[in-house]
C-alpha positions as CSV (number, residue, x, y, z in Angstrom):
1,X,40.6,12.7,5.7
2,X,43.1,14.9,4.0
3,X,43.2,15.5,0.3
4,X,46.3,13.2,0.0
5,X,44.5,10.4,1.7
6,X,41.4,10.8,-0.5
7,X,43.6,10.8,-3.7
8,X,44.9,7.4,-2.7
9,X,41.6,5.9,-3.7
10,X,42.0,4.3,-7.1
11,X,38.5,5.2,-8.4
12,X,38.8,8.8,-9.8
13,X,35.0,9.1,-10.1
14,X,34.6,8.4,-6.4
15,X,37.3,11.1,-5.6
16,X,35.4,13.6,-7.8
17,X,32.1,12.7,-6.2
18,X,33.5,13.2,-2.7
19,X,34.9,16.6,-3.7
20,X,31.6,17.7,-5.2
21,X,29.7,16.6,-2.1
22,X,32.0,18.6,0.1
23,X,31.8,21.7,-2.2
24,X,28.0,21.4,-2.2
25,X,28.0,21.3,1.6
26,X,30.1,24.5,1.9
27,X,28.2,26.3,-0.9
28,X,24.7,25.5,0.4
29,X,25.4,25.4,4.1
30,X,24.1,21.8,4.1
31,X,25.9,19.4,6.5
32,X,24.1,16.4,5.1
33,X,26.3,16.4,2.0
34,X,29.5,16.5,4.1
35,X,28.2,13.5,6.2
36,X,27.6,11.5,3.0
37,X,31.2,12.5,1.8
38,X,32.7,11.3,5.1
39,X,31.1,7.9,4.7
40,X,32.3,7.5,1.2
41,X,35.8,8.5,2.2
42,X,36.0,5.4,4.3
43,X,36.6,1.8,3.1
44,X,33.9,0.5,0.7
45,X,33.5,-2.6,3.0
46,X,32.1,-0.2,5.6
47,X,29.6,1.4,3.2
48,X,26.0,0.5,3.9
49,X,24.2,-2.0,1.7
50,X,20.4,-1.2,1.8
51,X,17.6,-3.3,0.4
52,X,14.5,-1.8,-1.3
53,X,12.4,-3.1,1.6
54,X,14.3,-0.8,4.0
55,X,13.4,2.1,1.7
56,X,9.8,1.1,1.8
57,X,9.8,1.0,5.6
58,X,11.7,4.3,6.2
59,X,10.7,6.6,3.4
60,X,7.5,8.6,3.1
61,X,5.4,8.7,-0.1
62,X,7.0,11.0,-2.6
63,X,10.1,11.2,-0.3
64,X,13.7,11.8,-1.0
65,X,16.3,9.2,0.1
66,X,20.1,9.2,0.1
67,X,22.1,6.1,0.7
68,X,25.9,6.5,1.1
69,X,26.5,3.1,-0.4
70,X,24.7,0.5,-2.6
71,X,21.1,-0.4,-3.0
72,X,20.1,-4.0,-3.5
73,X,16.8,-5.3,-5.0
74,X,15.5,-7.5,-2.2
75,X,11.9,-6.7,-1.1
76,X,9.1,-4.7,-2.6
77,X,8.4,-1.0,-3.0
78,X,5.0,0.5,-3.4
79,X,5.8,4.2,-2.8
80,X,7.0,6.8,-5.3
81,X,10.4,7.8,-4.0
82,X,13.5,9.6,-5.4
83,X,16.6,7.7,-4.4
84,X,20.3,8.7,-4.7
85,X,23.1,6.2,-4.0
86,X,26.6,5.5,-5.1
87,X,25.5,2.3,-7.0
88,X,22.3,0.4,-7.7
89,X,21.7,-3.2,-8.7
90,X,19.5,-3.8,-11.8
91,X,16.7,-5.2,-9.8
92,X,16.7,-2.3,-7.4
93,X,16.4,0.2,-10.4
94,X,13.6,-1.8,-11.8
95,X,11.6,-1.9,-8.6
96,X,12.1,1.8,-7.8
97,X,11.1,2.8,-11.3
98,X,8.1,0.4,-11.4
99,X,6.8,2.1,-8.3
100,X,7.0,5.4,-10.1
101,X,10.2,6.6,-8.4
102,X,13.6,7.8,-9.7
103,X,17.2,6.6,-9.3
104,X,19.7,9.4,-9.4
105,X,23.5,9.9,-8.9
106,X,24.6,12.3,-6.1
107,X,25.4,15.2,-8.5
108,X,21.9,15.3,-10.0
109,X,20.3,14.9,-6.6
110,X,22.2,17.8,-5.2
111,X,21.1,20.0,-8.1
112,X,17.5,19.2,-7.3
113,X,17.9,19.4,-3.5
114,X,20.8,21.8,-2.8
115,X,20.0,22.4,0.9
116,X,19.2,18.7,1.6
117,X,15.8,19.7,3.2
118,X,13.4,16.8,3.6
119,X,16.0,14.3,2.6
120,X,16.3,11.0,4.6
121,X,19.6,9.3,4.9
122,X,19.4,5.5,5.2
123,X,22.4,3.5,6.2
């Protein structure tokens, strides 16, 4: 998508997040951030909606997970995982934090994992 097409999005925070993801991809030579930005550039109805149970199934203990969409609170989580997503439901945040994990926005997650090594993308 061109800069003009991205700026058509009405959510200025989303446009800023997409720009920061692309900049991090270029700066750190990490294509994972560009792929996340590409998904967020598309219509929000095409963004993945992931349940906590899917994180339980796909993530390793003490793992790092990125979801280019929303996390819902259905299911259980017994592993300590660090999760980054565009948005979280309240129940998803509670379940992740009760399991000892962390919920982060993309910018904070990129600061901790600039190269995207050992990061699992779900969705």
